[in-house]
DSSP file (Angstrom, degrees, kcal/mol; ACC not computed):
  #  RESIDUE AA STRUCTURE BP1 BP2  ACC     N-H-->O    O-->H-N    N-H-->O    O-->H-N    TCO  KAPPA ALPHA  PHI   PSI    X-CA   Y-CA   Z-CA
    1    1 A M              0   0    0      0, 0.0     2,-0.2     0, 0.0     3,-0.0   0.000 360.0 360.0 360.0 136.4    0.9   24.4  -20.5
    2    2 A D     >  -     0   0    0      1,-0.1     4,-2.1     0, 0.0     5,-0.2  -0.610 360.0-100.8-104.8 173.5   -1.5   26.0  -18.0
    3    3 A I  H  > S+     0   0    0      1,-0.2     4,-2.8    -2,-0.2     5,-0.2   0.892 119.6  55.3 -62.2 -41.7   -3.5   24.2  -15.4
    4    4 A A  H  > S+     0   0    0      1,-0.2     4,-2.4     2,-0.2    -1,-0.2   0.905 109.0  47.8 -60.1 -41.9   -6.8   24.3  -17.3
    5    5 A Q  H  > S+     0   0    0      2,-0.2     4,-2.5     1,-0.2    -1,-0.2   0.916 112.4  49.3 -64.3 -42.8   -5.1   22.5  -20.3
    6    6 A A  H  X S+     0   0    0     -4,-2.1     4,-2.4     2,-0.2     5,-0.2   0.918 111.9  48.1 -63.2 -43.7   -3.6   19.9  -18.0
    7    7 A I  H  X S+     0   0    0     -4,-2.8     4,-2.9     2,-0.2     5,-0.2   0.932 112.1  49.1 -63.0 -45.9   -6.9   19.2  -16.2
    8    8 A T  H  X S+     0   0    0     -4,-2.4     4,-1.5    -5,-0.2    -2,-0.2   0.916 111.6  49.6 -59.9 -44.6   -8.7   18.9  -19.6
    9    9 A E  H  X S+     0   0    0     -4,-2.5     4,-0.6     1,-0.2    -1,-0.2   0.922 115.4  42.4 -61.4 -45.4   -6.1   16.5  -20.9
   10   10 A L  H >< S+     0   0    0     -4,-2.4     3,-0.7     1,-0.2    -2,-0.2   0.880 113.2  52.0 -71.8 -37.7   -6.2   14.3  -17.8
   11   11 A E  H 3< S+     0   0    0     -4,-2.9    -1,-0.2     1,-0.2    -2,-0.2   0.768  95.5  71.4 -69.3 -24.8  -10.0   14.4  -17.5
   12   12 A S  H 3< S-     0   0    0     -4,-1.5    -1,-0.2     1,-0.3    -2,-0.2   0.819 124.6  -2.6 -64.6 -30.3  -10.5   13.3  -21.1
   13   13 A S    X<  +     0   0    0     -3,-0.7     3,-2.0    -4,-0.6    -1,-0.3  -0.384  65.6 172.2-160.4  74.6   -9.3    9.8  -20.4
   14   14 A P  G >  S+     0   0    0      0, 0.0     3,-0.5     0, 0.0    53,-0.2   0.718  82.7  54.8 -63.8 -20.6   -8.2    9.1  -16.9
   15   15 A S  G 3  S+     0   0    0      1,-0.2    50,-0.1    52,-0.1    46,-0.0   0.449 107.9  50.4 -90.6   1.3   -7.8    5.4  -17.5
   16   16 A N  G <  S+     0   0    0     -3,-2.0     2,-0.5    -6,-0.2    -1,-0.2  -0.172  75.6 126.5-132.0  41.8   -5.5    5.9  -20.5
   17   17 A V    <   -     0   0    0     -3,-0.5    45,-2.9    45,-0.4     2,-0.2  -0.877  58.5-124.8-103.6 128.9   -2.8    8.3  -19.2
   18   18 A R  B  >  -A   61   0A   0     -2,-0.5     4,-2.0    43,-0.2    43,-0.3  -0.483  15.9-129.9 -69.8 140.3    0.8    7.3  -19.5
   19   19 A F  H  > S+     0   0    0     41,-2.8     4,-2.4     1,-0.2     5,-0.2   0.897 107.9  54.7 -57.7 -43.6    2.7    7.3  -16.2
   20   20 A A  H  > S+     0   0    0     40,-0.5     4,-2.2     1,-0.2    -1,-0.2   0.871 107.2  51.0 -60.7 -37.2    5.5    9.4  -17.7
   21   21 A R  H  > S+     0   0    0     -3,-0.3     4,-2.3     2,-0.2    -1,-0.2   0.911 109.6  49.5 -66.3 -42.4    3.0   12.1  -18.9
   22   22 A L  H  X S+     0   0    0     -4,-2.0     4,-2.4     1,-0.2    -2,-0.2   0.898 110.9  50.0 -64.9 -40.2    1.5   12.3  -15.4
   23   23 A V  H  X S+     0   0    0     -4,-2.4     4,-2.7     2,-0.2    -1,-0.2   0.910 109.9  51.5 -62.8 -42.5    4.9   12.6  -13.8
   24   24 A N  H  X S+     0   0    0     -4,-2.2     4,-2.2     2,-0.2    -2,-0.2   0.906 110.2  48.4 -61.3 -42.6    5.7   15.4  -16.3
   25   25 A V  H  X S+     0   0    0     -4,-2.3     4,-1.8     2,-0.2     5,-0.2   0.936 113.8  46.3 -63.5 -46.4    2.5   17.3  -15.4
   26   26 A C  H  X S+     0   0    0     -4,-2.4     4,-3.2     1,-0.2     5,-0.4   0.900 111.7  51.3 -64.2 -40.8    3.2   17.0  -11.7
   27   27 A T  H  X S+     0   0    0     -4,-2.7     4,-1.6     1,-0.2    -1,-0.2   0.900 107.9  53.7 -62.5 -40.3    6.8   18.1  -12.1
   28   28 A H  H  < S+     0   0    0     -4,-2.2    -1,-0.2    -5,-0.2    -2,-0.2   0.909 122.6  26.6 -60.5 -43.7    5.7   21.1  -14.1
   29   29 A F  H  < S+     0   0    0     -4,-1.8    -2,-0.2     2,-0.1    -1,-0.2   0.747 134.5  27.9 -95.4 -25.7    3.3   22.3  -11.4
   30   30 A F  H  < S-     0   0    0     -4,-3.2    13,-0.3     1,-0.3    -3,-0.2   0.441 102.2-118.8-120.3  -1.7    4.8   20.9   -8.1
   31   31 A G     <  -     0   0    0     -4,-1.6    -1,-0.3    -5,-0.4    -2,-0.1  -0.312  57.7 -19.4  92.4-177.7    8.5   20.6   -8.8
   32   32 A E        -     0   0    0      1,-0.1    11,-0.3    -2,-0.1     2,-0.1  -0.353  69.5-124.7 -67.0 141.2   10.9   17.6   -8.8
   33   33 A P        -     0   0    0      0, 0.0     2,-0.5     0, 0.0     9,-0.2  -0.432  10.7-121.6 -82.6 159.5    9.7   14.5   -7.0
   34   34 A R  E     -B   41   0B   0      7,-2.8     7,-3.0    -2,-0.1     2,-0.6  -0.896  33.3-148.2 -90.9 129.5   11.4   12.5   -4.3
   35   35 A I  E     +B   40   0B   0     -2,-0.5     2,-0.5     5,-0.2     5,-0.2  -0.903  22.0 176.6-110.1 123.1   11.8    9.0   -5.7
   36   36 A R  E >   -B   39   0B   0      3,-2.1     3,-2.1    -2,-0.6     2,-0.4  -0.922  67.9 -55.9-123.1 101.1   11.7    6.0   -3.4
   37   37 A G  T 3  S-     0   0    0     -2,-0.5     0, 0.0     1,-0.3     0, 0.0  -0.523 123.3 -16.2  65.2-120.1   11.9    2.8   -5.4
   38   38 A S  T 3  S+     0   0    0     -2,-0.4    18,-0.6    -3,-0.1     2,-0.4   0.405 116.8 101.4 -96.0   2.2    9.1    3.0   -7.9
   39   39 A H  E <   -BC  36  55B   0     -3,-2.1    -3,-2.1    16,-0.1     2,-0.6  -0.739  54.3-160.5 -93.3 132.9    7.2    5.7   -6.1
   40   40 A H  E     -BC  35  54B   0     14,-2.9    14,-2.8    -2,-0.4     2,-0.6  -0.961  14.5-165.0-109.5 115.1    7.4    9.4   -7.3
   41   41 A I  E     -BC  34  53B   0     -7,-3.0    -7,-2.8    -2,-0.6     2,-0.4  -0.906   4.1-168.9-112.9 120.2    6.3   11.6   -4.4
   42   42 A F  E     - C   0  52B   0     10,-3.0    10,-2.3    -2,-0.6     2,-0.4  -0.870  14.1-139.2-108.5 138.2    5.4   15.2   -5.0
   43   43 A R  E     - C   0  51B   0     -2,-0.4     8,-0.3   -13,-0.3     6,-0.0  -0.781  13.9-148.7 -93.4 139.5    4.9   17.9   -2.3
   44   44 A T        -     0   0    0      6,-2.3   -14,-0.1    -2,-0.4    29,-0.0  -0.782  19.9-121.1-104.4 154.5    2.1   20.3   -2.8
   45   45 A P  S    S+     0   0    0      0, 0.0     2,-0.3     0, 0.0    -1,-0.0   0.216  82.0  80.1 -84.7  17.6    2.4   23.9   -1.4
   46   46 A W  S    S-     0   0    0      1,-0.1    -2,-0.2     3,-0.1    31,-0.0  -0.797  81.2 -99.6-122.0 165.4   -0.7   23.8    0.9
   47   47 A Q  S    S+     0   0    0     -2,-0.3     2,-0.5     2,-0.1    -1,-0.1  -0.259  86.3  45.2 -74.2 165.1   -1.4   22.4    4.4
   48   48 A G  S    S+     0   0    0      2,-0.1    -1,-0.0    -2,-0.0     0, 0.0  -0.888 121.3   1.4 105.0-129.6   -3.2   19.2    5.0
   49   49 A D  S    S-     0   0    0     -2,-0.5     2,-0.4     1,-0.1    -3,-0.1  -0.774  71.1-178.8 -95.5  92.3   -2.1   16.2    2.9
   50   50 A P        +     0   0    0      0, 0.0    -6,-2.3     0, 0.0     2,-0.4  -0.024  46.1  89.4 -88.6  34.5    0.8   17.8    1.0
   51   51 A R  E     -C   43   0B   0     -2,-0.4     2,-0.5    -8,-0.3    -8,-0.2  -0.965  50.2-164.6-133.7 148.4    1.8   14.8   -1.1
   52   52 A I  E     -C   42   0B   0    -10,-2.3   -10,-3.0    -2,-0.4     2,-0.6  -0.995  18.4-162.9-122.6 122.0    1.0   13.2   -4.4
   53   53 A N  E     -C   41   0B   0     -2,-0.5     2,-0.4   -12,-0.2   -12,-0.2  -0.924   9.9-176.0-112.9 114.3    2.3    9.6   -4.5
   54   54 A L  E     +C   40   0B   0    -14,-2.8   -14,-2.9    -2,-0.6     2,-0.3  -0.871   9.2 176.1-113.8 142.9    2.5    8.1   -8.0
   55   55 A Q  E     -C   39   0B   0     -2,-0.4     8,-0.5   -16,-0.2   -16,-0.1  -0.981  31.9-115.4-143.7 132.4    3.5    4.6   -9.0
   56   56 A A  B     -D   62   0C   0    -18,-0.6     6,-0.2    -2,-0.3     2,-0.2  -0.333  25.7-146.5 -67.2 145.0    3.5    3.2  -12.6
   57   57 A Q    >   -     0   0    0      4,-2.9     3,-1.5     1,-0.2     4,-0.3  -0.489  42.3 -65.1 -97.4 174.9    1.2    0.3  -13.4
   58   58 A R  G >  S+     0   0    0      1,-0.2     3,-0.7    -2,-0.2    -1,-0.2  -0.326 123.4  30.2 -59.4 143.8    1.9   -2.5  -15.8
   59   59 A G  G 3  S-     0   0    0      1,-0.2    -1,-0.2    -3,-0.1     3,-0.1   0.551 126.7 -79.9  82.6   7.2    2.2   -1.2  -19.4
   60   60 A G  G <  S+     0   0    0     -3,-1.5   -41,-2.8     1,-0.3   -40,-0.5   0.683  92.1 135.1  75.5  17.2    3.5    2.2  -18.4
   61   61 A R  B <   -A   18   0A   0     -3,-0.7    -4,-2.9    -4,-0.3     2,-0.3  -0.640  55.0-120.4 -97.4 156.3    0.1    3.6  -17.5
   62   62 A A  B     -D   56   0C   0    -45,-2.9   -45,-0.4    -2,-0.2    -6,-0.1  -0.700  35.8-103.5 -89.1 146.7   -0.9    5.6  -14.5
   63   63 A A    >>  -     0   0    0     -8,-0.5     4,-1.9    -2,-0.3     3,-0.8  -0.504  26.7-127.0 -68.5 136.8   -3.6    4.2  -12.2
   64   64 A P  H 3> S+     0   0    0      0, 0.0     4,-2.3     0, 0.0     5,-0.2   0.846 109.4  55.8 -56.3 -35.6   -6.9    6.0  -12.8
   65   65 A Y  H 3> S+     0   0    0      1,-0.2     4,-1.8     2,-0.2     5,-0.1   0.856 107.3  50.2 -67.2 -31.5   -7.3    6.8   -9.0
   66   66 A Q  H <> S+     0   0    0     -3,-0.8     4,-2.2     2,-0.2    -1,-0.2   0.873 108.0  52.5 -71.8 -36.5   -3.9    8.5   -9.1
   67   67 A V  H  X S+     0   0    0     -4,-1.9     4,-2.5   -53,-0.2    -2,-0.2   0.920 109.1  50.1 -62.3 -43.2   -4.9   10.5  -12.2
   68   68 A R  H  X S+     0   0    0     -4,-2.3     4,-2.4     1,-0.2    -2,-0.2   0.881 109.0  52.3 -63.2 -37.9   -8.0   11.7  -10.3
   69   69 A Q  H  X S+     0   0    0     -4,-1.8     4,-2.2     2,-0.2    -1,-0.2   0.905 110.2  48.0 -63.7 -41.4   -5.8   12.7   -7.3
   70   70 A V  H  X S+     0   0    0     -4,-2.2     4,-2.7     2,-0.2    -2,-0.2   0.909 110.1  52.0 -66.0 -41.9   -3.6   14.7   -9.6
   71   71 A I  H  X S+     0   0    0     -4,-2.5     4,-2.4     1,-0.2    -2,-0.2   0.932 110.6  48.5 -58.6 -46.0   -6.7   16.4  -11.2
   72   72 A A  H  X S+     0   0    0     -4,-2.4     4,-2.2     1,-0.2    -1,-0.2   0.901 112.1  49.0 -61.4 -41.5   -8.0   17.3   -7.7
   73   73 A A  H  X S+     0   0    0     -4,-2.2     4,-2.7     2,-0.2    -2,-0.2   0.897 110.7  50.2 -66.1 -40.2   -4.6   18.7   -6.7
   74   74 A L  H  X S+     0   0    0     -4,-2.7     4,-2.6     2,-0.2    -2,-0.2   0.902 110.7  49.5 -64.7 -40.4   -4.4   20.8   -9.9
   75   75 A K  H  X S+     0   0    0     -4,-2.4     4,-2.4     2,-0.2    -2,-0.2   0.902 112.4  47.6 -64.9 -40.5   -7.9   22.2   -9.3
   76   76 A K  H  X S+     0   0    0     -4,-2.2     4,-2.6     2,-0.2     5,-0.2   0.919 111.8  50.5 -65.5 -43.0   -6.9   23.1   -5.7
   77   77 A H  H  X S+     0   0    0     -4,-2.7     4,-2.7     1,-0.2     5,-0.5   0.919 111.6  48.5 -59.1 -44.5   -3.7   24.7   -6.9
   78   78 A E  H  X S+     0   0    0     -4,-2.6     4,-2.0     1,-0.2     5,-0.4   0.921 112.9  47.2 -62.6 -44.8   -5.6   26.7   -9.5
   79   79 A A  H  < S+     0   0    0     -4,-2.4     4,-0.4     1,-0.2    -2,-0.2   0.886 119.4  39.2 -65.9 -39.2   -8.2   27.8   -6.9
   80   80 A L  H  < S+     0   0    0     -4,-2.6     4,-0.2    -5,-0.2    -2,-0.2   0.868 130.1  23.3 -79.2 -37.5   -5.6   28.8   -4.3
   81   81 A Y  H  X S+     0   0    0     -4,-2.7     4,-1.1    -5,-0.2    -3,-0.2   0.611 103.2  74.4-112.9 -14.9   -2.9   30.3   -6.5
   82   82 A D  H  X S+     0   0    0     -4,-2.0     4,-1.0    -5,-0.5     3,-0.3   0.886  96.3  54.6 -67.6 -36.6   -4.6   31.5   -9.8
   83   83 A D  H  > S+     0   0    0     -5,-0.4     4,-0.6    -4,-0.4     3,-0.3   0.847 102.4  58.0 -64.2 -33.1   -6.1   34.5   -7.9
   84   84 A D  H  4 S+     0   0    0     -4,-0.2     3,-0.5     1,-0.2    -1,-0.2   0.850 106.0  49.2 -64.1 -33.7   -2.7   35.5   -6.7
   85   85 A N  H  < S+     0   0    0     -4,-1.1    -1,-0.2    -3,-0.3    -2,-0.2   0.726 106.9  55.7 -78.0 -21.8   -1.5   35.8  -10.3
   86   86 A N  H  <        0   0    0     -4,-1.0    -1,-0.2    -3,-0.3    -2,-0.2   0.553 360.0 360.0 -89.3  -7.6   -4.5   37.9  -11.4
   87   87 A D     <        0   0    0     -4,-0.6    -1,-0.2    -3,-0.5    -2,-0.1   0.475 360.0 360.0 -78.0 360.0   -4.0   40.6   -8.9
């Protein structure tokens, strides 16, 4: 899976994303999370707010605002690091 596919998948229905799927996408692009209780915390490779904090909602779904945060992080990752791969 590449970043564009992940973004498209998440944007298609941000209110209907399974938590496990969102964790898998984040693990693929940002590495293994630090888990504190029910929180899965991913570090991002840039300065600023370098964390994505995910917590499952009832029914095993991800919160839509967390899906939007992951989409924003994936877009930033693509903008910062995709050019490095094309050189």
